N, CA, C, O and the ligand as a Tripos MOL2 file, in Angstrom:
@<TRIPOS>MOLECULE
protein
  313   311    79     0     0
PROTEIN
NO_CHARGES

@<TRIPOS>ATOM
      1 N           0.8350   -1.2190   -0.0060 N.3       1 MET1
      2 CA          0.0040   -0.0010   -0.0080 C.3       1 MET1
      3 C           0.8580    1.2330   -0.0110 C.2       1 MET1
      4 O           1.6060    1.4350    0.9450 O.2       1 MET1
      5 N           0.8030    2.0460   -0.9850 N.am      2 PRO2
      6 CA          1.5850    3.3100   -1.0770 C.3       2 PRO2
      7 C           1.1710    4.2720   -0.0100 C.2       2 PRO2
      8 O           0.0020    4.3200    0.3730 O.2       2 PRO2
      9 N           2.1030    5.0310    0.4710 N.am      3 LEU3
     10 CA          1.7650    6.0350    1.4890 C.3       3 LEU3
     11 C           1.1510    7.2700    0.8280 C.2       3 LEU3
     12 O           1.5350    7.7120   -0.2550 O.2       3 LEU3
     13 N           0.1730    7.7860    1.5610 N.am      4 SER4
     14 CA         -0.4630    9.0240    1.0960 C.3       4 SER4
     15 C           0.4400   10.1960    1.2960 C.2       4 SER4
     16 O           1.3640   10.0990    2.1030 O.2       4 SER4
     17 N           0.2470   11.2820    0.6300 N.am      5 LYS5
     18 CA          1.0360   12.4910    0.8560 C.3       5 LYS5
     19 C           0.9660   12.9160    2.2830 C.2       5 LYS5
     20 O           1.9480   13.3790    2.8630 O.2       5 LYS5
     21 N          -0.2450   12.7510    2.8710 N.am      6 GLN6
     22 CA         -0.3980   13.0900    4.3180 C.3       6 GLN6
     23 C           0.4350   12.2940    5.1950 C.2       6 GLN6
     24 O           1.0370   12.8250    6.1280 O.2       6 GLN6
     25 N           0.5130   10.9570    4.9370 N.am      7 GLN7
     26 CA          1.3790   10.0750    5.7810 C.3       7 GLN7
     27 C           2.8450   10.3890    5.5450 C.2       7 GLN7
     28 O           3.6250   10.2960    6.4930 O.2       7 GLN7
     29 N           3.2610   10.7460    4.3690 N.am      8 ILE8
     30 CA          4.6450   11.0220    4.0960 C.3       8 ILE8
     31 C           5.0460   12.3000    4.8440 C.2       8 ILE8
     32 O           6.1160   12.3760    5.4470 O.2       8 ILE8
     33 N           4.1710   13.2830    4.7870 N.am      9 SER9
     34 CA          4.5790   14.5330    5.5050 C.3       9 SER9
     35 C           4.5870   14.3680    7.0800 C.2       9 SER9
     36 O           5.3110   15.0350    7.8180 O.2       9 SER9
     37 N           3.7140   13.4220    7.4950 N.am     10 THR10
     38 CA          3.7210   13.1090    8.9460 C.3      10 THR10
     39 C           5.0450   12.4180    9.3100 C.2      10 THR10
     40 O           5.6710   12.7320   10.3230 O.2      10 THR10
     41 N           5.4530   11.4620    8.4490 N.am     11 LEU11
     42 CA          6.7330   10.7820    8.7080 C.3      11 LEU11
     43 C           7.9040   11.7220    8.7080 C.2      11 LEU11
     44 O           8.8040   11.6410    9.5440 O.2      11 LEU11
     45 N           7.8670   12.6500    7.7100 N.am     12 ILE12
     46 CA          8.9980   13.6150    7.6120 C.3      12 ILE12
     47 C           9.0540   14.4480    8.8880 C.2      12 ILE12
     48 O          10.1170   14.6130    9.4860 O.2      12 ILE12
     49 N           7.9460   14.9500    9.2830 N.am     13 SER13
     50 CA          7.9860   15.7710   10.4870 C.3      13 SER13
     51 C           8.4020   15.0080   11.7280 C.2      13 SER13
     52 O           9.0240   15.5760   12.6260 O.2      13 SER13
     53 N           8.0520   13.6710   11.7930 N.am     14 LEU14
     54 CA          8.5090   12.9130   12.9130 C.3      14 LEU14
     55 C          10.0490   12.7760   12.8950 C.2      14 LEU14
     56 O          10.6950   12.9220   13.9330 O.2      14 LEU14
     57 N          10.6170   12.5020   11.7440 N.am     15 VAL15
     58 CA         12.0550   12.4500   11.6410 C.3      15 VAL15
     59 C          12.7760   13.7020   11.9870 C.2      15 VAL15
     60 O          13.7910   13.7110   12.6830 O.2      15 VAL15
     61 N          12.1810   14.8290   11.4450 N.am     16 VAL16
     62 CA         12.7810   16.1250   11.7330 C.3      16 VAL16
     63 C          12.6800   16.4270   13.2120 C.2      16 VAL16
     64 O          13.6220   16.9530   13.8050 O.2      16 VAL16
     65 N          11.5140   16.0920   13.8330 N.am     17 ASN17
     66 CA         11.4020   16.4550   15.2480 C.3      17 ASN17
     67 C          12.1110   15.5390   16.1850 C.2      17 ASN17
     68 O          12.2910   15.8830   17.3530 O.2      17 ASN17
     69 N          12.5290   14.3750   15.7270 N.am     18 SER18
     70 CA         13.2110   13.4380   16.6230 C.3      18 SER18
     71 C          14.6660   13.8260   16.8910 C.2      18 SER18
     72 O          15.2800   13.3240   17.8320 O.2      18 SER18
     73 N          15.2160   14.7170   16.0660 N.am     19 THR19
     74 CA         16.5570   15.1980   16.3570 C.3      19 THR19
     75 C          16.6280   16.6980   16.4290 C.2      19 THR19
     76 O          17.2830   17.3560   15.6200 O.2      19 THR19
     77 N          15.9140   17.2430   17.4520 N.am     20 PRO20
     78 CA         15.9430   18.6930   17.5680 C.3      20 PRO20
     79 C          17.2430   19.0720   18.3190 C.2      20 PRO20
     80 O          17.7070   18.3830   19.2280 O.2      20 PRO20
     81 N          17.7700   20.1770   17.8860 N.am     21 ASP21
     82 CA         18.8200   20.7740   18.6470 C.3      21 ASP21
     83 C          18.5750   22.2710   18.6430 C.2      21 ASP21
     84 O          19.2000   23.0780   17.9550 O.2      21 ASP21
     85 N          17.5540   22.5580   19.5230 N.am     22 SER22
     86 CA         17.1030   23.9450   19.5340 C.3      22 SER22
     87 C          17.9240   24.9100   20.3340 C.2      22 SER22
     88 O          17.7100   26.1220   20.3440 O.2      22 SER22
     89 N          18.9200   24.2820   21.0360 N.am     23 LEU23
     90 CA         19.7470   25.0770   21.9390 C.3      23 LEU23
     91 C          20.9240   25.6790   21.2240 C.2      23 LEU23
     92 O          21.5450   25.0430   20.3730 O.2      23 LEU23
     93 N          21.2260   26.8990   21.5700 N.am     24 SER24
     94 CA         22.4570   27.4920   21.0610 C.3      24 SER24
     95 C          23.6060   27.1010   22.0680 C.2      24 SER24
     96 O          23.3130   26.6010   23.1550 O.2      24 SER24
     97 N          24.8450   27.3180   21.7210 N.am     25 CYS25
     98 CA         25.8940   26.9930   22.6580 C.3      25 CYS25
     99 C          25.7840   27.7840   23.9390 C.2      25 CYS25
    100 O          26.0770   27.2830   25.0240 O.2      25 CYS25
    101 N          25.3580   29.0300   23.8020 N.am     26 ASP26
    102 CA         25.2310   29.8300   24.9840 C.3      26 ASP26
    103 C          24.1460   29.2730   25.8930 C.2      26 ASP26
    104 O          24.3500   29.1490   27.1010 O.2      26 ASP26
    105 N          23.0150   28.9440   25.3310 N.am     27 ASP27
    106 CA         21.9350   28.3290   26.1360 C.3      27 ASP27
    107 C          22.3860   27.0390   26.7550 C.2      27 ASP27
    108 O          21.9920   26.7300   27.8800 O.2      27 ASP27
    109 N          23.2080   26.2640   26.0540 N.am     28 CYS28
    110 CA         23.6610   25.0480   26.5780 C.3      28 CYS28
    111 C          24.6000   25.2790   27.8040 C.2      28 CYS28
    112 O          24.4720   24.6120   28.8310 O.2      28 CYS28
    113 N          25.5210   26.2190   27.6610 N.am     29 LEU29
    114 CA         26.5040   26.4960   28.6640 C.3      29 LEU29
    115 C          25.9200   27.0680   29.9230 C.2      29 LEU29
    116 O          26.4500   26.8940   31.0200 O.2      29 LEU29
    117 N          24.7920   27.7670   29.7390 N.am     30 VAL30
    118 CA         24.0800   28.3090   30.9350 C.3      30 VAL30
    119 C          23.5550   27.1760   31.8200 C.2      30 VAL30
    120 O          23.4970   27.2780   33.0450 O.2      30 VAL30
    121 N          23.1790   26.1010   31.1440 N.am     31 ASN31
    122 CA         22.5240   25.0050   31.8540 C.3      31 ASN31
    123 C          23.4250   23.8360   32.0850 C.2      31 ASN31
    124 O          22.9750   22.8820   32.7190 O.2      31 ASN31
    125 N          24.6680   23.8110   31.6310 N.am     32 VAL32
    126 CA         25.4840   22.6820   31.6210 C.3      32 VAL32
    127 C          25.9040   22.2540   33.0170 C.2      32 VAL32
    128 O          26.0820   21.0610   33.2650 O.2      32 VAL32
    129 N          26.0720   23.2250   33.9580 N.am     33 ALA33
    130 CA         26.4510   22.8930   35.2970 C.3      33 ALA33
    131 C          25.3450   22.1260   36.0010 C.2      33 ALA33
    132 O          25.5760   21.1220   36.6760 O.2      33 ALA33
    133 N          24.1030   22.6500   35.8130 N.am     34 GLU34
    134 CA         22.9560   21.9510   36.4050 C.3      34 GLU34
    135 C          22.7800   20.5350   35.7650 C.2      34 GLU34
    136 O          22.4110   19.5780   36.4450 O.2      34 GLU34
    137 N          23.0470   20.4440   34.4900 N.am     35 PHE35
    138 CA         22.9640   19.1360   33.8370 C.3      35 PHE35
    139 C          24.0130   18.1770   34.4140 C.2      35 PHE35
    140 O          23.6980   17.0200   34.6930 O.2      35 PHE35
    141 N          25.2450   18.6400   34.5940 N.am     36 ALA36
    142 CA         26.2690   17.8450   35.1930 C.3      36 ALA36
    143 C          25.9170   17.3240   36.6040 C.2      36 ALA36
    144 O          26.1600   16.1680   36.9530 O.2      36 ALA36
    145 N          25.3520   18.2130   37.3620 N.am     37 GLU37
    146 CA         24.9440   17.8280   38.7320 C.3      37 GLU37
    147 C          23.8340   16.7950   38.6650 C.2      37 GLU37
    148 O          23.8600   15.7950   39.3830 O.2      37 GLU37
    149 N          22.8630   17.0390   37.8030 N.am     38 THR38
    150 CA         21.7270   16.0970   37.6370 C.3      38 THR38
    151 C          22.2950   14.6870   37.2410 C.2      38 THR38
    152 O          21.8910   13.6510   37.7690 O.2      38 THR38
    153 N          23.2250   14.7280   36.3120 N.am     39 GLU39
    154 CA         23.7930   13.4510   35.8950 C.3      39 GLU39
    155 C          24.5180   12.7200   37.0580 C.2      39 GLU39
    156 O          24.3800   11.5120   37.2500 O.2      39 GLU39
    157 N          25.2750   13.5020   37.7970 N.am     40 LEU40
    158 CA         26.0400   12.9300   38.9270 C.3      40 LEU40
    159 C          25.0830   12.3780   39.9960 C.2      40 LEU40
    160 O          25.3440   11.3290   40.5840 O.2      40 LEU40
    161 N          24.0210   13.0640   40.2330 N.am     41 MET41
    162 CA         23.0480   12.5700   41.2620 C.3      41 MET41
    163 C          22.2000   11.4760   40.7150 C.2      41 MET41
    164 O          21.5410   10.7760   41.4850 O.2      41 MET41
    165 N          22.1790   11.2850   39.3940 N.am     42 GLY42
    166 CA         21.4150   10.1980   38.8170 C.3      42 GLY42
    167 C          19.8970   10.4420   38.8210 C.2      42 GLY42
    168 O          19.0970    9.5270   38.6290 O.2      42 GLY42
    169 N          19.5410   11.6990   39.0460 N.am     43 THR43
    170 CA         18.0910   11.9880   38.9900 C.3      43 THR43
    171 C          17.6430   12.1070   37.5200 C.2      43 THR43
    172 O          18.4530   12.3080   36.6150 O.2      43 THR43
    173 N          16.3910   11.9810   37.3330 N.am     44 SER44
    174 CA         15.8640   11.9420   35.9370 C.3      44 SER44
    175 C          15.9030   13.3100   35.3510 C.2      44 SER44
    176 O          15.8190   14.3010   36.0750 O.2      44 SER44
    177 N          16.0300   13.3890   34.0420 N.am     45 LEU45
    178 CA         16.2390   14.6590   33.3450 C.3      45 LEU45
    179 C          14.9440   15.2960   32.9470 C.2      45 LEU45
    180 O          14.1110   14.6470   32.3140 O.2      45 LEU45
    181 N          14.7430   16.5280   33.2910 N.am     46 CYS46
    182 CA         13.5460   17.2570   32.8830 C.3      46 CYS46
    183 C          13.8040   17.7720   31.4380 C.2      46 CYS46
    184 O          14.9120   17.6690   30.9110 O.2      46 CYS46
    185 N          12.7880   18.3020   30.8550 N.am     47 GLU47
    186 CA         12.7690   18.7020   29.4870 C.3      47 GLU47
    187 C          13.9890   19.5710   29.0600 C.2      47 GLU47
    188 O          14.6090   19.3430   28.0220 O.2      47 GLU47
    189 N          14.2930   20.5580   29.8990 N.am     48 SER48
    190 CA         15.3920   21.4700   29.5050 C.3      48 SER48
    191 C          16.7540   20.7780   29.6510 C.2      48 SER48
    192 O          17.6750   21.0920   28.8970 O.2      48 SER48
    193 N          16.9030   19.8600   30.5840 N.am     49 MET49
    194 CA         18.0890   19.0480   30.6890 C.3      49 MET49
    195 C          18.2930   18.1250   29.5050 C.2      49 MET49
    196 O          19.4110   17.9070   29.0390 O.2      49 MET49
    197 N          17.1310   17.5670   29.0120 N.am     50 LEU50
    198 CA         17.2350   16.6970   27.8570 C.3      50 LEU50
    199 C          17.7050   17.4780   26.6240 C.2      50 LEU50
    200 O          18.4040   16.9260   25.7740 O.2      50 LEU50
    201 N          17.3350   18.7270   26.5240 N.am     51 LYS51
    202 CA         17.8040   19.5890   25.4090 C.3      51 LYS51
    203 C          19.3220   19.7780   25.5480 C.2      51 LYS51
    204 O          20.0690   19.7200   24.5710 O.2      51 LYS51
    205 N          19.7430   20.0030   26.7870 N.am     52 VAL52
    206 CA         21.2310   20.1280   26.9640 C.3      52 VAL52
    207 C          21.9300   18.8690   26.5750 C.2      52 VAL52
    208 O          22.9770   18.9090   25.9280 O.2      52 VAL52
    209 N          21.3600   17.7260   26.9640 N.am     53 LYS53
    210 CA         21.9950   16.4500   26.6040 C.3      53 LYS53
    211 C          22.0830   16.3490   25.1050 C.2      53 LYS53
    212 O          23.1380   16.0340   24.5550 O.2      53 LYS53
    213 N          20.9560   16.6200   24.4290 N.am     54 GLN54
    214 CA         20.8870   16.5730   22.9790 C.3      54 GLN54
    215 C          22.0320   17.4670   22.3500 C.2      54 GLN54
    216 O          22.7500   17.0690   21.4320 O.2      54 GLN54
    217 N          22.1200   18.6000   22.8830 N.am     55 HIS55
    218 CA         23.1140   19.5380   22.3270 C.3      55 HIS55
    219 C          24.4930   19.0180   22.5960 C.2      55 HIS55
    220 O          25.3600   19.1110   21.7280 O.2      55 HIS55
    221 N          24.7310   18.4720   23.7690 N.am     56 LEU56
    222 CA         26.1110   17.9450   24.0540 C.3      56 LEU56
    223 C          26.4770   16.8270   23.0440 C.2      56 LEU56
    224 O          27.6310   16.7190   22.6290 O.2      56 LEU56
    225 N          25.4760   15.9930   22.6510 N.am     57 ASN57
    226 CA         25.7220   14.9550   21.6990 C.3      57 ASN57
    227 C          26.0980   15.4810   20.3160 C.2      57 ASN57
    228 O          26.7720   14.8180   19.5270 O.2      57 ASN57
    229 N          25.6450   16.6670   20.0690 N.am     58 ASN58
    230 CA         25.8410   17.2460   18.6800 C.3      58 ASN58
    231 C          26.9780   18.2020   18.6730 C.2      58 ASN58
    232 O          27.4360   18.5750   17.5930 O.2      58 ASN58
    233 N          27.4630   18.6230   19.7950 N.am     59 CYS59
    234 CA         28.4030   19.7660   19.7940 C.3      59 CYS59
    235 C          29.6720   19.3600   20.6360 C.2      59 CYS59
    236 O          29.6530   19.4200   21.8650 O.2      59 CYS59
    237 N          30.7170   18.9670   19.9610 N.am     60 PRO60
    238 CA         31.9820   18.5930   20.6650 C.3      60 PRO60
    239 C          32.5100   19.6840   21.5150 C.2      60 PRO60
    240 O          33.0960   19.4120   22.5620 O.2      60 PRO60
    241 N          32.3320   20.9130   21.1190 N.am     61 CYS61
    242 CA         32.8330   22.0440   21.8350 C.3      61 CYS61
    243 C          32.2250   22.1610   23.2570 C.2      61 CYS61
    244 O          32.9490   22.3280   24.2380 O.2      61 CYS61
    245 N          30.8740   22.0680   23.3410 N.am     62 CYS62
    246 CA         30.1780   22.1270   24.6100 C.3      62 CYS62
    247 C          30.3910   20.8180   25.3780 C.2      62 CYS62
    248 O          30.3640   20.8090   26.6080 O.2      62 CYS62
    249 N          30.6000   19.7180   24.6560 N.am     63 ASN63
    250 CA         30.8200   18.4420   25.3660 C.3      63 ASN63
    251 C          32.1500   18.4970   26.0840 C.2      63 ASN63
    252 O          32.2530   18.0030   27.2080 O.2      63 ASN63
    253 N          33.1700   19.0760   25.4810 N.am     64 ASP64
    254 CA         34.4130   19.3330   26.1770 C.3      64 ASP64
    255 C          34.2530   20.0270   27.4660 C.2      64 ASP64
    256 O          34.7770   19.6240   28.5050 O.2      64 ASP64
    257 N          33.4860   21.1240   27.3700 N.am     65 GLU65
    258 CA         33.1630   21.9460   28.5490 C.3      65 GLU65
    259 C          32.4360   21.1190   29.6560 C.2      65 GLU65
    260 O          32.7270   21.2360   30.8460 O.2      65 GLU65
    261 N          31.5350   20.3310   29.2190 N.am     66 TYR66
    262 CA         30.7730   19.4800   30.1150 C.3      66 TYR66
    263 C          31.7250   18.4190   30.7320 C.2      66 TYR66
    264 O          31.6310   18.1760   31.9350 O.2      66 TYR66
    265 N          32.5790   17.8200   30.0080 N.am     67 GLN67
    266 CA         33.4600   16.8110   30.5750 C.3      67 GLN67
    267 C          34.4040   17.3940   31.6390 C.2      67 GLN67
    268 O          34.6470   16.7660   32.6690 O.2      67 GLN67
    269 N          34.9280   18.5900   31.3820 N.am     68 SER68
    270 CA         35.8240   19.1700   32.4480 C.3      68 SER68
    271 C          35.0690   19.5750   33.6520 C.2      68 SER68
    272 O          35.5830   19.5410   34.7700 O.2      68 SER68
    273 N          33.7820   19.9790   33.4240 N.am     69 LEU69
    274 CA         32.9650   20.3260   34.5420 C.3      69 LEU69
    275 C          32.6550   19.1030   35.4160 C.2      69 LEU69
    276 O          32.6780   19.1330   36.6460 O.2      69 LEU69
    277 N          32.3640   18.0280   34.6770 N.am     70 LEU70
    278 CA         32.0920   16.7580   35.3760 C.3      70 LEU70
    279 C          33.2670   16.3130   36.2130 C.2      70 LEU70
    280 O          33.1020   15.8820   37.3550 O.2      70 LEU70
    281 N          34.4810   16.4200   35.6320 N.am     71 GLU71
    282 CA         35.6990   16.1230   36.3330 C.3      71 GLU71
    283 C          35.7900   16.9380   37.6530 C.2      71 GLU71
    284 O          36.0540   16.3990   38.7270 O.2      71 GLU71
    285 N          35.5650   18.2200   37.5150 N.am     72 ALA72
    286 CA         35.6450   19.1560   38.6010 C.3      72 ALA72
    287 C          34.7000   18.7480   39.6670 C.2      72 ALA72
    288 O          35.0870   18.6680   40.8330 O.2      72 ALA72
    289 N          33.4390   18.4760   39.3110 N.am     73 LEU73
    290 CA         32.4160   18.1160   40.2630 C.3      73 LEU73
    291 C          32.7750   16.7550   40.9830 C.2      73 LEU73
    292 O          32.5570   16.5900   42.1830 O.2      73 LEU73
    293 N          33.2910   15.8750   40.2380 N.am     74 ARG74
    294 CA         33.5950   14.6150   40.8110 C.3      74 ARG74
    295 C          34.7430   14.7190   41.8210 C.2      74 ARG74
    296 O          34.7420   14.0220   42.8350 O.2      74 ARG74
    297 N          35.7040   15.5740   41.5500 N.am     75 SER75
    298 CA         36.8060   15.7350   42.5060 C.3      75 SER75
    299 C          36.3550   16.5150   43.7430 C.2      75 SER75
    300 O          36.9120   16.3430   44.8270 O.2      75 SER75
    301 N          35.3640   17.3560   43.5790 N.am     76 LEU76
    302 CA         34.7640   18.0680   44.7230 C.3      76 LEU76
    303 C          34.0250   17.0800   45.5940 C.2      76 LEU76
    304 O          34.0720   17.1680   46.8210 O.2      76 LEU76
    305 N          33.3510   16.1490   44.9740 N.am     77 ASN77
    306 CA         32.5540   15.1630   45.7770 C.3      77 ASN77
    307 C          33.4000   14.0760   46.5100 C.2      77 ASN77
    308 O          32.9430   13.4060   47.4350 O.2      77 ASN77
    309 N          34.6200   13.9590   46.0430 N.am     78 ASN78
    310 CA         35.4770   12.9170   46.7310 C.3      78 ASN78
    311 C          36.2920   13.4140   47.8180 C.2      78 ASN78
    312 O          37.0250   12.6460   48.4420 O.2      78 ASN78
    313 ZN         27.4830   23.9380   21.6880 Zn       79 ZN79
@<TRIPOS>BOND
     1     1     2 1
     2     2     3 1
     3     3     4 2
     4     3     5 am
     5     5     6 1
     6     6     7 1
     7     7     8 2
     8     7     9 am
     9     9    10 1
    10    10    11 1
    11    11    12 2
    12    11    13 am
    13    13    14 1
    14    14    15 1
    15    15    16 2
    16    15    17 am
    17    17    18 1
    18    18    19 1
    19    19    20 2
    20    19    21 am
    21    21    22 1
    22    22    23 1
    23    23    24 2
    24    23    25 am
    25    25    26 1
    26    26    27 1
    27    27    28 2
    28    27    29 am
    29    29    30 1
    30    30    31 1
    31    31    32 2
    32    31    33 am
    33    33    34 1
    34    34    35 1
    35    35    36 2
    36    35    37 am
    37    37    38 1
    38    38    39 1
    39    39    40 2
    40    39    41 am
    41    41    42 1
    42    42    43 1
    43    43    44 2
    44    43    45 am
    45    45    46 1
    46    46    47 1
    47    47    48 2
    48    47    49 am
    49    49    50 1
    50    50    51 1
    51    51    52 2
    52    51    53 am
    53    53    54 1
    54    54    55 1
    55    55    56 2
    56    55    57 am
    57    57    58 1
    58    58    59 1
    59    59    60 2
    60    59    61 am
    61    61    62 1
    62    62    63 1
    63    63    64 2
    64    63    65 am
    65    65    66 1
    66    66    67 1
    67    67    68 2
    68    67    69 am
    69    69    70 1
    70    70    71 1
    71    71    72 2
    72    71    73 am
    73    73    74 1
    74    74    75 1
    75    75    76 2
    76    75    77 am
    77    77    78 1
    78    78    79 1
    79    79    80 2
    80    79    81 am
    81    81    82 1
    82    82    83 1
    83    83    84 2
    84    83    85 am
    85    85    86 1
    86    86    87 1
    87    87    88 2
    88    87    89 am
    89    89    90 1
    90    90    91 1
    91    91    92 2
    92    91    93 am
    93    93    94 1
    94    94    95 1
    95    95    96 2
    96    95    97 am
    97    97    98 1
    98    98    99 1
    99    99   100 2
   100    99   101 am
   101   101   102 1
   102   102   103 1
   103   103   104 2
   104   103   105 am
   105   105   106 1
   106   106   107 1
   107   107   108 2
   108   107   109 am
   109   109   110 1
   110   110   111 1
   111   111   112 2
   112   111   113 am
   113   113   114 1
   114   114   115 1
   115   115   116 2
   116   115   117 am
   117   117   118 1
   118   118   119 1
   119   119   120 2
   120   119   121 am
   121   121   122 1
   122   122   123 1
   123   123   124 2
   124   123   125 am
   125   125   126 1
   126   126   127 1
   127   127   128 2
   128   127   129 am
   129   129   130 1
   130   130   131 1
   131   131   132 2
   132   131   133 am
   133   133   134 1
   134   134   135 1
   135   135   136 2
   136   135   137 am
   137   137   138 1
   138   138   139 1
   139   139   140 2
   140   139   141 am
   141   141   142 1
   142   142   143 1
   143   143   144 2
   144   143   145 am
   145   145   146 1
   146   146   147 1
   147   147   148 2
   148   147   149 am
   149   149   150 1
   150   150   151 1
   151   151   152 2
   152   151   153 am
   153   153   154 1
   154   154   155 1
   155   155   156 2
   156   155   157 am
   157   157   158 1
   158   158   159 1
   159   159   160 2
   160   159   161 am
   161   161   162 1
   162   162   163 1
   163   163   164 2
   164   163   165 am
   165   165   166 1
   166   166   167 1
   167   167   168 2
   168   167   169 am
   169   169   170 1
   170   170   171 1
   171   171   172 2
   172   171   173 am
   173   173   174 1
   174   174   175 1
   175   175   176 2
   176   175   177 am
   177   177   178 1
   178   178   179 1
   179   179   180 2
   180   179   181 am
   181   181   182 1
   182   182   183 1
   183   183   184 2
   184   183   185 am
   185   185   186 1
   186   186   187 1
   187   187   188 2
   188   187   189 am
   189   189   190 1
   190   190   191 1
   191   191   192 2
   192   191   193 am
   193   193   194 1
   194   194   195 1
   195   195   196 2
   196   195   197 am
   197   197   198 1
   198   198   199 1
   199   199   200 2
   200   199   201 am
   201   201   202 1
   202   202   203 1
   203   203   204 2
   204   203   205 am
   205   205   206 1
   206   206   207 1
   207   207   208 2
   208   207   209 am
   209   209   210 1
   210   210   211 1
   211   211   212 2
   212   211   213 am
   213   213   214 1
   214   214   215 1
   215   215   216 2
   216   215   217 am
   217   217   218 1
   218   218   219 1
   219   219   220 2
   220   219   221 am
   221   221   222 1
   222   222   223 1
   223   223   224 2
   224   223   225 am
   225   225   226 1
   226   226   227 1
   227   227   228 2
   228   227   229 am
   229   229   230 1
   230   230   231 1
   231   231   232 2
   232   231   233 am
   233   233   234 1
   234   234   235 1
   235   235   236 2
   236   235   237 am
   237   237   238 1
   238   238   239 1
   239   239   240 2
   240   239   241 am
   241   241   242 1
   242   242   243 1
   243   243   244 2
   244   243   245 am
   245   245   246 1
   246   246   247 1
   247   247   248 2
   248   247   249 am
   249   249   250 1
   250   250   251 1
   251   251   252 2
   252   251   253 am
   253   253   254 1
   254   254   255 1
   255   255   256 2
   256   255   257 am
   257   257   258 1
   258   258   259 1
   259   259   260 2
   260   259   261 am
   261   261   262 1
   262   262   263 1
   263   263   264 2
   264   263   265 am
   265   265   266 1
   266   266   267 1
   267   267   268 2
   268   267   269 am
   269   269   270 1
   270   270   271 1
   271   271   272 2
   272   271   273 am
   273   273   274 1
   274   274   275 1
   275   275   276 2
   276   275   277 am
   277   277   278 1
   278   278   279 1
   279   279   280 2
   280   279   281 am
   281   281   282 1
   282   282   283 1
   283   283   284 2
   284   283   285 am
   285   285   286 1
   286   286   287 1
   287   287   288 2
   288   287   289 am
   289   289   290 1
   290   290   291 1
   291   291   292 2
   292   291   293 am
   293   293   294 1
   294   294   295 1
   295   295   296 2
   296   295   297 am
   297   297   298 1
   298   298   299 1
   299   299   300 2
   300   299   301 am
   301   301   302 1
   302   302   303 1
   303   303   304 2
   304   303   305 am
   305   305   306 1
   306   306   307 1
   307   307   308 2
   308   307   309 am
   309   309   310 1
   310   310   311 1
   311   311   312 2
@<TRIPOS>SUBSTRUCTURE
     1 MET1         2 RESIDUE 1 A MET
     2 PRO2         6 RESIDUE 1 A PRO
     3 LEU3        10 RESIDUE 1 A LEU
     4 SER4        14 RESIDUE 1 A SER
     5 LYS5        18 RESIDUE 1 A LYS
     6 GLN6        22 RESIDUE 1 A GLN
     7 GLN7        26 RESIDUE 1 A GLN
     8 ILE8        30 RESIDUE 1 A ILE
     9 SER9        34 RESIDUE 1 A SER
    10 THR10       38 RESIDUE 1 A THR
    11 LEU11       42 RESIDUE 1 A LEU
    12 ILE12       46 RESIDUE 1 A ILE
    13 SER13       50 RESIDUE 1 A SER
    14 LEU14       54 RESIDUE 1 A LEU
    15 VAL15       58 RESIDUE 1 A VAL
    16 VAL16       62 RESIDUE 1 A VAL
    17 ASN17       66 RESIDUE 1 A ASN
    18 SER18       70 RESIDUE 1 A SER
    19 THR19       74 RESIDUE 1 A THR
    20 PRO20       78 RESIDUE 1 A PRO
    21 ASP21       82 RESIDUE 1 A ASP
    22 SER22       86 RESIDUE 1 A SER
    23 LEU23       90 RESIDUE 1 A LEU
    24 SER24       94 RESIDUE 1 A SER
    25 CYS25       98 RESIDUE 1 A CYS
    26 ASP26      102 RESIDUE 1 A ASP
    27 ASP27      106 RESIDUE 1 A ASP
    28 CYS28      110 RESIDUE 1 A CYS
    29 LEU29      114 RESIDUE 1 A LEU
    30 VAL30      118 RESIDUE 1 A VAL
    31 ASN31      122 RESIDUE 1 A ASN
    32 VAL32      126 RESIDUE 1 A VAL
    33 ALA33      130 RESIDUE 1 A ALA
    34 GLU34      134 RESIDUE 1 A GLU
    35 PHE35      138 RESIDUE 1 A PHE
    36 ALA36      142 RESIDUE 1 A ALA
    37 GLU37      146 RESIDUE 1 A GLU
    38 THR38      150 RESIDUE 1 A THR
    39 GLU39      154 RESIDUE 1 A GLU
    40 LEU40      158 RESIDUE 1 A LEU
    41 MET41      162 RESIDUE 1 A MET
    42 GLY42      166 RESIDUE 1 A GLY
    43 THR43      170 RESIDUE 1 A THR
    44 SER44      174 RESIDUE 1 A SER
    45 LEU45      178 RESIDUE 1 A LEU
    46 CYS46      182 RESIDUE 1 A CYS
    47 GLU47      186 RESIDUE 1 A GLU
    48 SER48      190 RESIDUE 1 A SER
    49 MET49      194 RESIDUE 1 A MET
    50 LEU50      198 RESIDUE 1 A LEU
    51 LYS51      202 RESIDUE 1 A LYS
    52 VAL52      206 RESIDUE 1 A VAL
    53 LYS53      210 RESIDUE 1 A LYS
    54 GLN54      214 RESIDUE 1 A GLN
    55 HIS55      218 RESIDUE 1 A HIS
    56 LEU56      222 RESIDUE 1 A LEU
    57 ASN57      226 RESIDUE 1 A ASN
    58 ASN58      230 RESIDUE 1 A ASN
    59 CYS59      234 RESIDUE 1 A CYS
    60 PRO60      238 RESIDUE 1 A PRO
    61 CYS61      242 RESIDUE 1 A CYS
    62 CYS62      246 RESIDUE 1 A CYS
    63 ASN63      250 RESIDUE 1 A ASN
    64 ASP64      254 RESIDUE 1 A ASP
    65 GLU65      258 RESIDUE 1 A GLU
    66 TYR66      262 RESIDUE 1 A TYR
    67 GLN67      266 RESIDUE 1 A GLN
    68 SER68      270 RESIDUE 1 A SER
    69 LEU69      274 RESIDUE 1 A LEU
    70 LEU70      278 RESIDUE 1 A LEU
    71 GLU71      282 RESIDUE 1 A GLU
    72 ALA72      286 RESIDUE 1 A ALA
    73 LEU73      290 RESIDUE 1 A LEU
    74 ARG74      294 RESIDUE 1 A ARG
    75 SER75      298 RESIDUE 1 A SER
    76 LEU76      302 RESIDUE 1 A LEU
    77 ASN77      306 RESIDUE 1 A ASN
    78 ASN78      310 RESIDUE 1 A ASN
    79 ZN79       313 GROUP 0 **** ****
């Protein structure tokens, strides 16, 4: 059964929406400390933290920042 135009456009929007990176690097860095703490405490991520996570996956630059922050937090906790 061929897909209707309606179904195709629904599928396309699903694919597009499944990989959102609506955060800019600035927005990410504002929240990255909170994200690192949330990760360390193992609490579940809220919507804005999920956006940070998404951005970190797509942005090696912010991910570097996040990794060094994580290091710092870990050494504080020990
Ligand atoms: Zn970034």
